[in-house]
All heavy atoms as an XYZ file, in Angstrom:
640
protein
N    -179.215    101.160    143.672
C    -178.577    102.399    144.091
C    -179.360    103.584    143.543
O    -180.013    103.502    142.518
C    -177.147    102.440    143.587
N    -179.257    104.694    144.223
C    -179.989    105.900    143.833
C    -179.536    106.417    142.474
O    -180.253    107.138    141.809
C    -179.812    106.973    144.894
N    -178.330    106.068    142.062
C    -177.820    106.563    140.786
C    -178.200    105.660    139.611
O    -177.841    105.945    138.487
C    -176.300    106.703    140.852
O    -175.719    105.430    141.055
N    -178.935    104.581    139.860
C    -179.345    103.668    138.801
C    -180.407    104.338    137.936
O    -181.555    104.516    138.337
C    -179.883    102.364    139.392
C    -180.153    101.310    138.334
O    -180.221    101.656    137.133
O    -180.298    100.138    138.702
N    -180.034    104.706    136.719
C    -180.900    105.458    135.815
C    -182.184    104.695    135.522
O    -183.253    105.281    135.413
C    -180.151    105.791    134.507
C    -181.086    106.406    133.482
C    -178.981    106.709    134.793
N    -182.108    103.386    135.384
C    -183.276    102.598    135.015
C    -184.322    102.551    136.120
O    -185.487    102.283    135.871
C    -182.859    101.179    134.609
C    -182.115    101.177    133.308
C    -180.733    101.190    133.262
C    -182.805    101.205    132.105
C    -180.063    101.218    132.058
C    -182.135    101.234    130.888
C    -180.761    101.238    130.877
O    -180.103    101.273    129.680
N    -183.920    102.815    137.364
C    -184.863    102.799    138.476
C    -185.514    104.162    138.706
O    -186.466    104.266    139.449
C    -184.161    102.332    139.752
C    -183.770    100.870    139.694
C    -183.143    100.412    140.961
C    -182.743     98.943    140.857
N    -182.063     98.471    142.058
N    -185.018    105.182    138.062
C    -185.591    106.519    138.228
C    -186.907    106.623    137.468
O    -187.104    105.985    136.447
C    -184.628    107.582    137.719
C    -183.351    107.685    138.535
C    -182.467    108.793    137.978
N    -181.199    108.837    138.683
C    -180.984    109.600    139.762
N    -181.922    110.371    140.220
N    -179.807    109.584    140.340
N    -187.795    107.431    137.974
C    -189.067    107.678    137.318
C    -188.837    108.470    136.040
O    -187.883    109.235    135.934
C    -190.007    108.442    138.251
C    -190.402    107.669    139.492
C    -191.187    106.407    139.169
O    -192.029    106.411    138.279
N    -190.905    105.334    139.883
N    -189.730    108.312    135.074
C    -189.582    108.984    133.785
C    -189.481    110.501    133.944
O    -188.653    111.136    133.298
C    -190.747    108.620    132.870
C    -190.599    109.188    131.476
C    -191.707    108.747    130.544
O    -192.610    108.007    130.973
O    -191.665    109.156    129.377
N    -190.303    111.094    134.802
C    -190.263    112.546    135.008
C    -188.893    112.995    135.505
O    -188.371    114.016    135.071
C    -191.328    112.979    136.020
C    -192.709    113.052    135.457
C    -193.705    113.555    136.485
O    -193.304    114.201    137.474
O    -194.903    113.281    136.291
N    -188.339    112.232    136.429
C    -187.028    112.559    136.987
C    -185.946    112.468    135.917
O    -185.079    113.337    135.823
C    -186.716    111.613    138.151
C    -185.469    111.966    138.910
C    -185.208    111.018    140.071
O    -185.951    110.027    140.239
O    -184.234    111.270    140.797
N    -186.000    111.420    135.083
C    -185.024    111.281    133.996
C    -185.147    112.438    133.013
O    -184.153    113.007    132.565
C    -185.203    109.952    133.267
C    -184.748    108.744    134.052
C    -184.652    107.503    133.188
N    -185.817    107.245    132.389
C    -186.824    106.435    132.728
N    -186.783    105.794    133.883
N    -187.846    106.243    131.926
N    -186.388    112.801    132.674
C    -186.602    113.911    131.749
C    -186.048    115.213    132.309
O    -185.437    115.998    131.585
C    -188.091    114.062    131.414
C    -188.609    112.923    130.554
O    -187.836    112.211    129.924
N    -189.913    112.753    130.528
N    -186.276    115.451    133.591
C    -185.775    116.667    134.233
C    -184.253    116.720    134.198
O    -183.664    117.799    134.091
C    -186.282    116.753    135.670
N    -183.624    115.559    134.261
C    -182.156    115.490    134.239
C    -181.635    115.330    132.811
O    -180.450    115.161    132.602
C    -181.692    114.320    135.108
C    -182.078    114.467    136.564
S    -181.682    113.000    137.539
C    -179.914    113.131    137.604
N    -182.530    115.360    131.824
C    -182.194    115.192    130.414
C    -181.476    113.868    130.151
O    -180.517    113.790    129.389
C    -181.379    116.375    129.899
C    -182.133    117.680    129.958
C    -181.340    118.855    129.431
O    -180.113    118.817    129.405
N    -182.035    119.882    129.010
N    -181.987    112.823    130.796
C    -181.446    111.476    130.626
C    -182.413    110.689    129.755
O    -183.598    110.602    130.055
C    -181.285    110.757    131.984
C    -180.269    111.489    132.859
C    -180.887    109.301    131.776
C    -180.187    110.957    134.273
N    -181.911    110.131    128.670
C    -182.740    109.273    127.830
C    -182.194    107.851    127.894
O    -180.991    107.637    128.038
C    -182.744    109.751    126.363
O    -181.402    109.801    125.886
C    -183.372    111.135    126.242
N    -183.095    106.902    127.797
C    -182.686    105.500    127.837
C    -182.241    105.059    126.451
O    -182.657    105.617    125.442
C    -183.850    104.629    128.312
C    -184.370    104.924    129.717
C    -185.543    104.009    130.036
C    -183.271    104.764    130.742
N    -181.412    104.056    126.411
C    -180.975    103.479    125.147
C    -182.133    102.720    124.511
O    -183.063    102.298    125.202
C    -179.802    102.524    125.390
C    -178.510    103.170    125.873
C    -177.503    102.094    126.259
C    -177.948    104.093    124.829
N    -182.095    102.531    123.211
C    -183.152    101.747    122.560
C    -183.259    100.364    123.184
O    -182.266     99.758    123.586
C    -182.685    101.652    121.101
C    -181.777    102.818    120.918
C    -181.109    103.027    122.244
N    -184.477     99.856    123.248
C    -184.713     98.572    123.889
C    -184.592     97.383    122.957
O    -184.658     96.247    123.405
N    -184.440     97.634    121.674
C    -184.330     96.544    120.711
C    -183.545     97.014    119.498
O    -183.328     98.223    119.312
C    -185.721     96.096    120.256
O    -186.324     97.116    119.462
N    -183.164     96.076    118.668
C    -182.474     96.422    117.425
C    -183.383     97.262    116.535
O    -182.943     98.219    115.910
C    -182.022     95.155    116.693
C    -181.309     95.347    115.366
C    -180.078     96.233    115.510
C    -180.930     94.006    114.768
N    -184.666     96.948    116.517
C    -185.615     97.713    115.723
C    -185.668     99.173    116.157
O    -185.677    100.086    115.327
N    -185.699     99.403    117.469
C    -185.704    100.770    117.994
C    -184.389    101.483    117.678
O    -184.380    102.675    117.357
C    -185.939    100.770    119.498
C    -187.336    100.373    119.900
C    -187.520    100.303    121.401
O    -186.631    100.759    122.154
O    -188.563     99.782    121.844
N    -183.283    100.764    117.768
C    -181.975    101.356    117.480
C    -181.873    101.788    116.022
O    -181.353    102.866    115.720
C    -180.863    100.367    117.829
N    -182.386    100.973    115.118
C    -182.364    101.321    113.700
C    -183.221    102.561    113.458
O    -182.827    103.467    112.714
C    -182.836    100.131    112.830
C    -183.084    100.551    111.402
C    -181.811     99.003    112.877
N    -184.384    102.625    114.103
C    -185.253    103.799    113.953
C    -184.544    105.070    114.431
O    -184.660    106.126    113.801
C    -186.557    103.586    114.717
N    -183.792    104.961    115.511
C    -183.046    106.119    116.022
C    -181.918    106.509    115.069
O    -181.670    107.692    114.847
C    -182.486    105.836    117.419
C    -183.544    105.758    118.497
C    -184.325    107.048    118.654
O    -183.712    108.138    118.648
O    -185.555    106.970    118.795
N    -181.236    105.531    114.502
C    -180.165    105.823    113.547
C    -180.709    106.566    112.338
O    -180.083    107.503    111.842
C    -179.457    104.538    113.107
C    -178.382    104.685    112.043
C    -177.290    105.666    112.469
C    -177.782    103.332    111.703
N    -181.886    106.175    111.881
C    -182.497    106.841    110.724
C    -182.713    108.330    110.980
O    -182.674    109.131    110.054
C    -183.838    106.194    110.374
C    -183.725    104.849    109.727
C    -185.111    104.303    109.449
C    -185.068    102.997    108.721
N    -186.417    102.481    108.437
N    -182.931    108.703    112.245
C    -183.194    110.097    112.599
C    -181.933    110.885    112.934
O    -182.007    112.080    113.171
C    -184.139    110.166    113.804
C    -185.493    109.548    113.559
C    -186.445    109.748    114.719
C    -186.007    109.036    115.968
N    -187.009    109.080    117.050
N    -180.777    110.219    112.978
C    -179.546    110.857    113.449
C    -178.763    111.479    112.293
O    -177.945    110.830    111.646
C    -178.687    109.829    114.187
C    -177.576    110.476    114.993
O    -176.991    111.478    114.526
O    -177.296    109.974    116.097
N    -179.024    112.759    112.044
C    -178.348    113.472    110.953
C    -176.838    113.533    111.150
O    -176.074    113.463    110.189
C    -178.905    114.893    110.813
C    -180.349    114.906    110.363
O    -180.772    113.948    109.674
O    -181.073    115.868    110.703
N    -176.406    113.648    112.421
C    -174.971    113.748    112.696
C    -174.239    112.486    112.256
O    -173.232    112.557    111.546
C    -174.727    114.014    114.186
C    -173.271    114.017    114.549
C    -172.457    115.087    114.213
C    -172.707    112.944    115.228
C    -171.099    115.090    114.537
C    -171.365    112.929    115.555
C    -170.559    114.013    115.213
N    -174.735    111.323    112.652
C    -174.073    110.073    112.265
C    -174.120    109.869    110.761
O    -173.155    109.378    110.168
C    -174.701    108.878    112.976
C    -174.207    108.608    114.386
C    -174.930    107.422    114.992
C    -172.715    108.385    114.417
N    -175.233    110.232    110.138
C    -175.334    110.106    108.679
C    -174.277    110.962    107.995
O    -173.664    110.543    107.013
C    -176.727    110.499    108.205
S    -178.008    109.323    108.698
N    -174.048    112.147    108.539
C    -173.044    113.041    107.960
C    -171.632    112.508    108.198
O    -170.804    112.490    107.286
C    -173.180    114.441    108.557
C    -172.232    115.443    107.955
C    -172.409    116.835    108.567
O    -173.245    117.038    109.444
N    -171.620    117.771    108.110
N    -171.360    112.049    109.398
C    -170.012    111.589    109.756
C    -169.659    110.281    109.045
O    -168.553    110.134    108.519
C    -169.887    111.419    111.289
C    -168.593    110.716    111.664
C    -169.965    112.773    111.976
N    -170.596    109.345    109.041
C    -170.321    108.029    108.455
C    -170.565    107.983    106.951
O    -170.073    107.084    106.277
C    -171.186    106.961    109.141
C    -170.949    106.768    110.635
C    -171.967    105.797    111.210
C    -169.525    106.300    110.900
N    -171.338    108.920    106.466
C    -171.691    108.933    105.047
C    -173.032    108.259    104.841
O    -173.274    107.173    105.375
N    -173.898    108.897    104.065
C    -175.244    108.387    103.872
C    -175.259    107.008    103.214
O    -176.063    106.151    103.566
C    -176.077    109.377    103.044
C    -177.549    109.080    103.060
C    -178.161    109.206    104.450
O    -177.991    110.215    105.116
N    -178.849    108.163    104.896
N    -174.335    106.774    102.287
C    -174.298    105.472    101.605
C    -174.009    104.346    102.598
O    -174.648    103.297    102.569
C    -173.247    105.485    100.500
C    -173.241    104.245     99.655
C    -172.255    104.301     98.492
O    -171.752    105.393     98.162
O    -171.990    103.225     97.935
N    -173.040    104.564    103.487
C    -172.717    103.564    104.505
C    -173.904    103.348    105.439
O    -174.282    102.198    105.738
C    -171.486    103.983    105.322
C    -171.227    103.073    106.489
C    -170.554    101.878    106.306
C    -171.683    103.395    107.758
C    -170.329    101.025    107.378
C    -171.463    102.547    108.830
C    -170.779    101.362    108.641
N    -174.498    104.442    105.911
C    -175.617    104.345    106.847
C    -176.792    103.616    106.205
O    -177.414    102.759    106.832
C    -176.028    105.743    107.367
C    -177.317    105.677    108.175
C    -174.913    106.352    108.212
N    -177.097    103.927    104.960
C    -178.196    103.246    104.269
C    -177.939    101.742    104.172
O    -178.844    100.931    104.416
C    -178.402    103.831    102.873
C    -178.996    105.229    102.896
O    -179.533    105.651    103.943
O    -178.912    105.912    101.856
N    -176.731    101.356    103.832
C    -176.383     99.938    103.757
C    -176.471     99.258    105.108
O    -176.974     98.130    105.224
N    -176.001     99.931    106.136
C    -176.040     99.395    107.500
C    -177.483     99.224    107.954
O    -177.852     98.180    108.509
C    -175.278    100.322    108.444
C    -175.125     99.776    109.833
C    -174.119     98.871    110.128
C    -175.982    100.162    110.855
C    -173.975     98.360    111.406
C    -175.851     99.667    112.131
C    -174.846     98.768    112.402
O    -174.708     98.263    113.669
N    -178.294    100.242    107.697
C    -179.706    100.187    108.079
C    -180.397     99.036    107.368
O    -181.143     98.261    107.996
C    -180.409    101.529    107.792
C    -179.963    102.565    108.824
C    -181.924    101.373    107.784
C    -180.425    103.978    108.530
N    -180.165     98.875    106.092
C    -180.782     97.763    105.352
C    -180.392     96.418    105.944
O    -181.234     95.537    106.124
C    -180.405     97.820    103.874
C    -181.111     98.936    103.138
O    -182.175     99.389    103.549
N    -180.520     99.393    102.054
N    -179.110     96.250    106.251
C    -178.639     94.982    106.820
C    -179.269     94.726    108.186
O    -179.696     93.603    108.484
C    -177.115     94.995    106.929
N    -179.334     95.749    109.020
C    -179.883     95.582    110.366
C    -181.394     95.398    110.349
O    -181.942     94.683    111.189
C    -179.488     96.765    111.267
C    -178.010     96.777    111.579
C    -177.619     95.468    112.243
C    -176.143     95.235    112.293
N    -175.783     93.942    112.879
N    -182.085     96.016    109.389
C    -183.524     95.784    109.262
C    -183.793     94.340    108.853
O    -184.722     93.703    109.382
C    -184.144     96.755    108.258
C    -184.310     98.145    108.816
C    -184.895     99.127    107.826
O    -184.680     98.978    106.605
O    -185.561    100.065    108.284
N    -183.004     93.807    107.944
C    -183.149     92.395    107.568
C    -182.901     91.493    108.772
O    -183.636     90.529    109.001
C    -182.184     92.044    106.436
C    -182.578     92.600    105.088
C    -181.600     92.213    103.993
O    -180.920     91.177    104.127
O    -181.523     92.963    102.996
N    -181.858     91.801    109.537
C    -181.536     91.016    110.735
C    -182.690     91.071    111.731
O    -183.080     90.046    112.303
C    -180.257     91.565    111.370
C    -179.801     90.825    112.592
C    -178.528     91.410    113.176
O    -177.748     92.055    112.453
O    -178.317     91.221    114.380
N    -183.255     92.263    111.950
C    -184.351     92.438    112.901
C    -185.592     91.651    112.450
O    -186.219     90.966    113.250
C    -184.662     93.913    113.061
C    -185.808     94.203    113.990
C    -186.966     94.841    113.675
C    -185.900     93.873    115.382
N    -187.770     94.914    114.788
C    -187.144     94.332    115.849
C    -185.055     93.226    116.272
C    -187.556     94.174    117.160
C    -185.469     93.065    117.587
C    -186.707     93.539    118.019
N    -185.913     91.735    111.163
C    -187.077     91.012    110.666
C    -186.874     89.493    110.753
O    -187.814     88.750    111.040
C    -187.426     91.458    109.241
C    -187.966     92.842    109.208
N    -187.374     93.850    108.499
C    -189.025     93.421    109.830
C    -188.049     94.962    108.673
N    -189.050     94.740    109.488
N    -185.656     89.045    110.520
C    -185.349     87.618    110.674
C    -185.539     87.196    112.133
O    -186.115     86.150    112.428
C    -183.922     87.327    110.220
C    -183.540     85.874    110.336
C    -182.101     85.598    109.910
O    -181.478     86.461    109.258
O    -181.610     84.514    110.239
N    -185.063     88.017    113.053
C    -185.207     87.742    114.487
C    -186.685     87.656    114.869
O    -187.098     86.756    115.609
C    -184.509     88.827    115.305
C    -184.806     88.746    116.776
C    -184.149     87.831    117.579
C    -185.748     89.589    117.358
C    -184.426     87.748    118.936
C    -186.037     89.511    118.703
C    -185.379     88.591    119.483
O    -185.668     88.506    120.825
N    -187.497     88.575    114.359
C    -188.916     88.600    114.704
C    -189.661     87.360    114.222
O    -190.695     86.993    114.796
C    -189.582     89.856    114.129
C    -189.166     91.173    114.767
C    -189.793     92.337    114.022
C    -189.514     91.209    116.249
N    -189.159     86.708    113.194
C    -189.800     85.504    112.667
C    -189.455     84.249    113.466
O    -190.040     83.187    113.232
C    -189.425     85.299    111.197
C    -190.049     86.317    110.258
C    -189.817     85.952    108.801
N    -188.416     85.881    108.444
C    -187.686     86.891    107.967
N    -188.235     88.081    107.805
N    -186.415     86.727    107.653
N    -188.530     84.345    114.391
C    -188.099     83.185    115.159
C    -189.087     82.871    116.278
O    -189.699     83.763    116.855
C    -186.711     83.420    115.759
C    -185.643     83.732    114.742
C    -185.529     82.664    113.678
O    -185.390     81.496    113.981
N    -185.588     83.081    112.422
N    -189.228     81.598    116.580
C    -190.032     81.157    117.707
C    -189.059     80.656    118.773
O    -188.267     79.748    118.525
C    -190.995     80.021    117.295
C    -191.779     79.513    118.493
C    -191.924     80.504    116.187
N    -189.117     81.264    119.926
C    -188.177     80.906    120.991
C    -188.614     79.629    121.708
O    -189.772     79.207    121.621
C    -188.076     82.048    122.014
O    -189.280     82.135    122.757
N    -187.682     79.040    122.433
C    -187.996     77.864    123.240
C    -189.078     78.207    124.261
O    -189.973     77.411    124.522
C    -186.742     77.347    123.952
C    -185.758     76.710    122.998
O    -186.149     76.347    121.875
O    -184.576     76.586    123.380
N    -188.987     79.395    124.840
C    -189.970     79.836    125.827
C    -191.371     79.876    125.209
O    -192.324     79.403    125.798
C    -189.590     81.216    126.375
C    -190.557     81.714    127.400
C    -190.532     81.458    128.744
C    -191.716     82.532    127.176
N    -191.588     82.068    129.364
C    -192.336     82.734    128.421
C    -192.279     83.101    126.050
C    -193.492     83.485    128.575
C    -193.436     83.855    126.195
C    -194.024     84.046    127.444
N    -191.489     80.448    124.008
C    -192.789     80.523    123.335
C    -193.338     79.122    123.042
O    -194.535     78.860    123.241
C    -192.682     81.306    122.027
C    -192.429     82.777    122.237
C    -192.054     83.483    120.948
O    -191.135     83.006    120.246
O    -192.699     84.503    120.650
N    -192.473     78.236    122.591
C    -192.899     76.867    122.300
C    -193.413     76.192    123.556
O    -194.498     75.598    123.563
C    -191.733     76.058    121.703
O    -191.291     76.706    120.508
C    -192.153     74.639    121.377
N    -192.642     76.298    124.642
C    -193.041     75.666    125.901
C    -194.299     76.297    126.478
O    -195.152     75.611    127.027
C    -191.904     75.755    126.908
C    -190.725     74.882    126.560
C    -189.542     75.089    127.502
O    -189.744     75.593    128.619
O    -188.414     74.728    127.112
N    -194.416     77.606    126.342
C    -195.536     78.326    126.931
C    -196.844     78.114    126.172
O    -197.892     77.965    126.775
C    -195.199     79.818    126.979
C    -196.217     80.708    127.574
C    -196.190     80.671    129.059
C    -197.155     81.702    129.651
N    -197.260     81.582    131.056
N    -196.791     78.097    124.847
C    -198.015     78.142    124.059
C    -198.333     76.889    123.251
O    -199.492     76.606    122.989
C    -197.976     79.347    123.119
C    -197.832     80.645    123.866
C    -196.696     81.413    123.711
C    -198.823     81.088    124.719
C    -196.563     82.614    124.395
C    -198.686     82.273    125.410
C    -197.560     83.042    125.248
O    -197.428     84.197    125.932
N    -197.353     76.150    122.809
C    -197.611     75.024    121.922
C    -198.489     73.970    122.566
O    -199.382     73.417    121.938
C    -196.293     74.392    121.442
C    -196.451     73.260    120.439
C    -197.114     73.778    119.157
C    -195.105     72.643    120.118
N    -198.279     73.714    123.815
C    -198.987     72.642    124.480
C    -200.342     73.075    125.014
O    -201.058     72.285    125.604
C    -198.114     72.037    125.575
C    -196.844     71.487    124.991
C    -195.634     72.117    125.186
C    -196.893     70.351    124.179
C    -194.472     71.616    124.606
C    -195.725     69.860    123.589
C    -194.517     70.498    123.811
O    -193.392     69.999    123.253
N    -200.736     74.297    124.781
C    -202.059     74.766    125.230
C    -203.122     74.552    124.162
O    -204.281     74.801    124.394
C    -201.980     76.258    125.567
C    -201.162     76.512    126.785
C    -201.207     77.949    127.157
N    -200.451     78.130    128.400
C    -200.804     78.959    129.332
N    -201.863     79.701    129.205
N    -200.069     79.080    130.412
N    -202.713     74.100    123.003
C    -203.661     73.907    121.905
C    -204.418     72.624    122.083
O    -203.991     71.637    122.522
C    -202.931     73.923    120.544
C    -202.270     75.275    120.358
C    -203.868     73.593    119.412
C    -201.425     75.372    119.100
């Protein structure tokens, strides 16, 4: 549909002041770190703890090998 934000070109989204959501947990954490409003509302201590927990979760996720990766690459050696 014409209203599907993800199908719009980047220039068109920018002109309409539409930003996409973060594409990963890592990107979301980076955005939270920059959000002064949420830090103020939730409290810096809470936000720091949340960020630490989510960074650990993200790094754990990045260390995982998916079934797709195993099937795609393991047997090419």
